[in-house]
C-alpha positions in Angstrom: -7.3 -33.3 -44.5 -5.9 -36.9 -44.7 -6.6 -39.6 -42.1 -3.0 -39.4 -41.0 -3.1 -35.7 -40.4 -6.4 -36.1 -38.6 -4.9 -38.8 -36.4 -1.8 -36.6 -35.7 -4.0 -33.6 -34.8 -6.0 -35.8 -32.4 -2.9 -37.0 -30.5 -1.5 -33.4 -30.3 -4.8 -32.2 -28.8 -5.0 -35.2 -26.5 -1.4 -34.5 -25.3 -2.2 -30.8 -24.6 -5.4 -31.8 -22.8 -3.6 -34.4 -20.6 -0.8 -31.9 -19.8 -3.3 -29.3 -18.8 -5.3 -31.6 -16.7 -2.1 -32.8 -14.9 -1.3 -29.2 -13.9 -4.7 -28.8 -12.1 -4.9 -32.1 -10.3 -5.6 -31.9 -6.5 -2.1 -33.2 -5.8 -0.5 -30.4 -7.9 -2.7 -27.8 -6.1 -1.8 -29.2 -2.8 1.9 -29.0 -3.6 1.5 -25.5 -4.8 -0.2 -24.5 -1.6 2.6 -25.9 0.5 5.2 -23.8 -1.3 2.9 -20.8 -1.2 2.5 -21.0 2.5 6.3 -21.2 2.9 6.7 -18.2 0.7 4.2 -16.2 2.7 6.1 -17.1 5.9 9.3 -15.8 4.4 7.6 -12.6 3.4 6.4 -12.1 7.0 10.1 -12.4 8.1 11.2 -10.0 5.4 13.2 -12.7 3.6 12.1 -11.9 0.1 14.7 -13.9 -1.8 13.8 -17.1 0.1 10.1 -16.2 -0.5 10.7 -15.9 -4.2 12.3 -19.4 -4.4 9.2 -20.9 -2.7 6.7 -19.0 -4.7 8.3 -19.8 -8.0 8.1 -23.5 -7.0 4.5 -22.9 -6.2 3.9 -21.4 -9.6 5.4 -24.5 -11.3 2.8 -26.7 -9.7 -0.2 -24.4 -10.2 0.3 -21.2 -12.1 -3.5 -20.4 -12.2 -3.6 -19.3 -8.5 -3.9 -15.5 -8.3 -2.6 -15.6 -4.7 0.8 -17.0 -6.0 1.2 -14.0 -8.3 0.1 -11.6 -5.6 2.7 -12.8 -3.2 5.3 -12.9 -6.0 4.5 -9.3 -6.6 5.1 -8.5 -2.9 8.4 -10.4 -3.0 9.7 -8.6 -6.1 8.6 -5.3 -4.5 10.5 -6.2 -1.4 13.6 -6.8 -3.5 13.2 -3.4 -5.2 12.1 -4.9 -8.5 9.2 -2.7 -9.2 8.6 -3.7 -12.8 8.5 -7.4 -12.0 6.1 -6.6 -9.1 3.8 -4.7 -11.4 3.8 -7.6 -13.8 2.9 -10.1 -11.1 0.1 -7.9 -9.7 -1.4 -7.5 -13.2 -1.2 -11.3 -13.6 -3.0 -11.8 -10.3 -5.7 -9.4 -11.5 -6.0 -11.1 -14.9 -6.8 -14.4 -13.0 -9.2 -12.7 -10.6 -10.5 -9.2 -11.5 -12.0 -8.8 -8.0 -8.7 -9.3 -6.3 -8.9 -6.1 -4.3 -5.6 -6.5 -2.5 -3.8 -6.8 -5.8 -5.5 -3.7 -7.2 -4.6 -1.8 -4.0 -0.9 -2.8 -4.1 -0.6 -2.1 -7.8 -2.2 1.3 -7.0 0.5 2.1 -4.4 3.2 1.3 -7.0 1.6 3.7 -9.4 1.4 6.2 -6.5 5.1 5.9 -5.9 5.8 6.5 -9.6 3.7 9.7 -9.6 1.0 8.1 -11.8 -1.8 9.6 -9.8 -4.7 8.8 -12.2 -3.7 5.2 -12.8 -3.3 4.8 -9.0 -6.8 6.2 -8.4 -8.2 3.8 -11.0 -6.7 0.8 -9.2 -8.0 1.9 -5.8 -11.5 2.4 -7.3 -11.3 -1.2 -8.7 -10.3 -2.4 -5.2 -13.3 -0.7 -3.7 -15.7 -2.0 -6.3 -15.5 -5.4 -4.7 -18.0 -5.2 -1.8 -16.3 -8.1 -0.1 -13.0 -6.3 0.3 -12.0 -6.6 3.9 -10.0 -3.4 4.3 -11.6 -0.6 2.2 -10.2 2.0 4.5 -6.7 1.1 3.2 -7.7 1.8 -0.5 -9.5 5.0 0.5 -6.5 6.2 2.5 -4.3 5.6 -0.5 -6.7 7.2 -2.9 -6.9 10.3 -0.7 -3.1 10.6 -0.9 -3.3 10.4 -4.7 -5.8 13.3 -4.7 -3.6 15.2 -2.3 -0.7 14.7 -4.7 -2.9 16.1 -7.5 -3.7 19.1 -5.2 -7.3 18.2 -5.3 -7.7 18.9 -1.6 -11.5 18.6 -1.4 -11.5 15.1 -2.8 -8.6 14.2 -0.6 -10.4 15.3 2.6 -13.6 13.5 1.4 -11.7 10.2 0.9 -10.0 10.4 4.3 -13.4 11.0 5.9 -14.7 8.0 3.9 -11.9 5.9 5.3 -12.7 6.9 8.8 -16.4 6.1 8.2 -15.6 2.7 6.7 -13.5 1.8 9.7 -13.7 4.2 12.7 -11.2 2.1 14.6 -8.7 1.8 11.8 -5.0 1.8 12.8 -4.5 4.3 10.0 -6.3 7.0 12.0 -3.2 8.8 13.3 -1.8 9.0 9.7 -5.2 10.1 8.4 -5.4 12.9 11.0 -1.8 14.0 10.2 -2.5 14.0 6.5 -5.7 16.0 6.9 -3.7 18.5 9.0 -1.2 18.7 6.2 -3.9 19.6 3.7 -5.1 22.5 5.9 -1.5 23.5 6.5 -0.9 23.7 2.7 -4.0 25.8 2.4 -2.7 28.2 5.0 -5.4 27.3 7.6 -3.2 26.7 10.7 -6.0 26.6 13.2 -7.7 23.7 11.4 -4.4 22.0 10.8 -3.6 22.3 14.6 -6.8 20.4 15.4 -5.8 17.5 13.2 -2.1 17.4 14.2 -3.1 17.4 17.8 -5.4 14.5 17.3 -2.7 12.7 15.4 -0.1 12.9 18.1 -2.7 12.1 20.8 -3.3 8.8 19.0 0.4 8.2 18.3 2.9 10.4 20.1 5.8 8.8 18.2 4.8 10.5 14.9 7.8 12.9 14.7 6.6 14.6 11.5 3.2 15.4 13.0 4.8 16.8 16.1 7.1 19.0 14.0 4.2 20.2 11.8 2.2 21.0 14.9 5.1 23.1 16.1 5.2 24.9 12.9 1.5 25.7 13.1 1.9 27.1 16.6 4.9 29.1 15.4 2.8 30.6 12.5 0.1 31.6 15.0 2.7 33.1 17.3 1.8 30.6 20.1 5.4 30.4 21.1 4.8 28.4 24.3 3.1 25.5 22.5 5.5 25.8 19.6 8.5 25.3 21.9 6.8 22.4 23.6 6.2 20.6 20.2 9.7 21.2 19.0 11.2 20.0 22.2 9.2 16.8 21.8 10.6 16.4 18.3 14.2 16.8 19.6 13.5 14.3 22.4 12.0 11.7 20.0 14.4 12.0 17.1 17.3 14.4 17.8 19.5 13.4 14.8 16.7 13.3 12.1 16.1 16.1 9.7 13.0 17.0 11.8 15.1 17.0 14.9 17.7 19.3 13.4 15.1 21.7 12.1 13.3 21.7 15.5 16.6 22.7 17.1 16.8 25.7 14.8 13.3 26.7 15.7 14.1 26.4 19.4 17.1 28.7 19.0 14.9 31.3 17.4 12.4 31.0 20.2 14.9 31.8 23.0 
């Protein structure tokens, strides 16, 4: 290699190094953080387009922050752009493999697409980080993936793990409802009733749980309680699909 070529190569490398170092200065990180926080505020308000504008600015100042890509993923998801959301969650994970929230959110997108095994893999990755603040969420999602695969025993086990991980979780009404649904699907109405009753005790506004409770009572010929459950459904949501079906049941119970 000639002296000139060596000199040229030195300056090319130096330029790249200087550009890279500029990107990661404290000032650039600070600017990125300001735009990031604005973006998160817009997400909280459901203004995903405004959030994207702020987050893309944040990325310009510091693209190596996994949080920026995580919230970009949430924003794209909010706009219905699933493929872009998946791309950003994967980028966040590539920057921080222990980013449990990104693994969990990516898992839910696979769940929505019917990719049960890929979803389960992401939830397991989320749970592998022992510092994950909300393991009950990933366990809840994993249970639904197993339910979708009709692996009912594993689904029940994961719901129970979620309750054990966080006995006071706000997900408990949904967990009780979904456990009831598993027993309902297995033609075990008595066990299903136990879980549906617990679900509506915790959250009386769960119309679907109220309706399923009514169906279980109807199956077991407990017409009095079936009527009561269906009346509750009609009162809560008369014009919904559950409300219309409940009215049909009530007609048959006259």
